C-alpha positions as CSV (number, residue, x, y, z in Angstrom):
1,X,5.7,89.4,-37.8
2,X,2.3,88.5,-37.8
3,X,1.1,84.5,-37.7
4,X,-0.8,83.3,-40.2
5,X,-3.6,80.9,-38.8
6,X,-4.8,78.1,-41.0
7,X,-8.3,78.6,-42.5
8,X,-11.0,76.9,-40.0
9,X,-13.0,75.5,-42.9
10,X,-10.1,73.7,-44.0
11,X,-9.5,72.0,-40.8
12,X,-11.5,68.9,-39.2
13,X,-13.1,68.4,-35.8
14,X,-11.2,66.2,-33.2
15,X,-13.0,63.1,-32.1
16,X,-13.6,63.6,-28.3
17,X,-15.7,61.8,-25.5
18,X,-16.8,63.7,-22.4
19,X,-17.9,62.4,-19.0
20,X,-20.6,63.9,-16.7
21,X,-19.8,61.9,-13.8
22,X,-22.4,62.0,-10.7
23,X,-22.2,61.0,-7.3
24,X,-25.0,59.5,-5.0
25,X,-26.1,63.0,-4.3
26,X,-26.6,63.7,-8.3
27,X,-23.8,66.3,-8.1
28,X,-21.2,66.6,-10.9
29,X,-17.5,66.2,-10.9
30,X,-15.6,69.1,-12.3
31,X,-11.8,69.7,-12.3
32,X,-10.0,72.8,-12.7
33,X,-7.5,72.6,-15.7
34,X,-4.0,73.7,-15.2
35,X,-3.8,77.0,-17.4
36,X,-1.9,76.8,-20.7
37,X,-0.5,80.0,-22.1
38,X,-3.1,79.5,-25.0
39,X,-5.9,79.6,-22.4
40,X,-8.4,82.7,-23.2
41,X,-7.1,84.1,-20.2
42,X,-5.1,82.7,-17.0
43,X,-7.7,83.9,-14.9
44,X,-10.7,82.3,-16.8
45,X,-13.2,80.0,-15.6
46,X,-11.3,76.5,-16.0
47,X,-13.3,74.2,-14.5
48,X,-14.6,71.2,-16.7
49,X,-16.0,67.7,-17.0
50,X,-13.6,64.9,-17.7
51,X,-13.1,64.8,-21.6
52,X,-10.3,63.9,-24.0
53,X,-9.7,62.7,-27.6
54,X,-10.5,59.3,-28.9
55,X,-7.7,56.9,-30.3
56,X,-8.1,55.8,-34.0
57,X,-10.6,53.1,-34.1
58,X,-11.5,53.2,-30.4
59,X,-14.9,52.8,-29.1
60,X,-16.7,56.1,-27.6
61,X,-17.9,53.9,-24.5
62,X,-14.0,52.4,-24.2
63,X,-12.5,56.0,-24.8
64,X,-15.0,57.4,-22.1
65,X,-13.8,55.2,-19.3
66,X,-10.2,55.5,-20.6
67,X,-10.3,59.1,-20.2
68,X,-12.4,59.0,-16.8
69,X,-9.6,56.7,-15.4
70,X,-6.8,58.8,-16.9
71,X,-8.1,62.2,-15.7
72,X,-9.8,61.3,-12.4
73,X,-8.5,57.8,-11.3
74,X,-12.2,56.6,-11.1
75,X,-12.8,53.0,-12.4
76,X,-15.9,52.4,-10.2
77,X,-18.6,54.0,-12.4
78,X,-21.3,52.7,-14.7
79,X,-23.0,54.4,-18.0
80,X,-26.4,55.5,-17.0
81,X,-27.2,57.5,-20.1
82,X,-25.6,58.8,-23.4
83,X,-25.8,61.4,-26.1
84,X,-27.3,60.0,-29.6
85,X,-25.6,62.4,-31.7
86,X,-22.2,64.1,-31.6
87,X,-22.0,67.6,-30.4
88,X,-19.6,70.1,-31.7
89,X,-17.8,73.4,-30.7
90,X,-15.4,75.7,-32.6
91,X,-12.4,77.2,-31.1
92,X,-12.2,80.9,-30.8
93,X,-10.3,82.3,-33.8
94,X,-7.2,83.2,-31.5
95,X,-6.9,79.6,-30.6
96,X,-7.2,77.9,-34.1
97,X,-3.8,76.7,-34.8
98,X,-2.4,76.8,-31.4
99,X,-4.9,74.7,-29.1
100,X,-5.6,71.3,-30.2
101,X,-2.1,70.7,-31.3
102,X,-3.1,73.3,-34.1
103,X,-4.7,70.5,-36.3
104,X,-8.4,70.9,-35.4
105,X,-11.1,73.7,-35.5
106,X,-12.8,72.4,-32.5
107,X,-14.3,69.1,-31.3
108,X,-17.1,66.6,-31.8
109,X,-18.0,64.9,-29.1
110,X,-19.8,61.9,-27.8
111,X,-21.1,62.5,-24.0
112,X,-21.9,59.7,-21.2
113,X,-23.5,60.3,-18.0
114,X,-21.9,57.9,-15.4
115,X,-22.7,57.2,-11.8
116,X,-19.8,57.0,-9.6
117,X,-19.9,53.9,-7.5
118,X,-16.9,54.0,-5.5
119,X,-15.4,55.6,-2.6
120,X,-13.9,59.3,-3.0
121,X,-10.6,57.9,-1.8
122,X,-10.4,56.5,-5.3
123,X,-10.4,60.1,-7.0
124,X,-6.8,60.8,-7.9
125,X,-6.1,63.8,-10.4
126,X,-2.1,63.1,-10.1
127,X,-1.1,61.1,-13.2
128,X,1.6,58.7,-13.5
129,X,5.1,60.5,-13.3
130,X,5.7,60.5,-17.2
131,X,2.2,62.3,-18.1
132,X,1.3,66.1,-17.2
133,X,-1.6,66.6,-14.8
134,X,-4.7,67.9,-16.5
135,X,-6.4,69.1,-13.4
136,X,-5.0,70.7,-9.9
137,X,-8.1,70.7,-8.0
138,X,-11.5,68.9,-8.2
139,X,-14.9,69.2,-6.6
140,X,-18.7,68.2,-6.7
141,X,-20.8,70.7,-8.4
142,X,-24.5,71.4,-9.2
143,X,-25.5,72.4,-13.0
144,X,-25.7,76.2,-12.5
145,X,-22.0,76.0,-11.1
146,X,-20.7,73.8,-13.9
147,X,-21.9,76.3,-16.4
148,X,-20.8,79.5,-14.4
149,X,-17.3,77.6,-14.2
150,X,-16.7,76.5,-18.0
151,X,-14.7,78.5,-20.8
152,X,-17.1,80.7,-22.8
153,X,-16.6,78.6,-26.1
154,X,-17.6,75.3,-24.6
155,X,-20.6,76.7,-22.9
156,X,-23.2,75.7,-25.6
157,X,-22.0,72.1,-25.5
158,X,-22.3,71.9,-21.8
159,X,-25.9,73.4,-22.0
160,X,-26.8,70.7,-24.6
161,X,-25.0,68.1,-22.1
162,X,-26.8,69.2,-19.1
163,X,-30.2,69.5,-20.7
164,X,-30.2,66.0,-22.3
165,X,-28.9,64.6,-18.6
166,X,-31.1,66.9,-16.7
167,X,-33.2,64.0,-15.2
168,X,-29.8,62.7,-13.5
169,X,-28.0,65.7,-11.8
170,X,-29.2,68.8,-9.6
């Protein structure tokens, strides 16, 4: 039996924030996502910067700090820049109706560049026991490695983010 997917045009974008966390050497924090069954391929480039959905009525800046803390354990950071506009990406057709709880066509994202001001020992990708982990590894990377490591359907947004924050990163 063939599954009927919802029409993309009838689905909204999920409001989301993203964080480009930079260390003192201007390298970018990326985490390796734990593959989900609907990922493009289980061997795909699954590294990404911290990002996640906003709660109803939540201020984007507050959401950025919350997502950063939830995904990396980092609370020692300061905002140094942000995108003015929302950046959007569409899910590939085979993920519509499956990814993002099946309710969205993709995401609209507000991005923040943040300077990490803590010690690396603060970074903790293991969430509390009642939550599923987002990442199974992390590292500091340069711009080219970030672009080479992101899933293809998010690459255009990452290119825009890296261009916007180019004065801050390697």
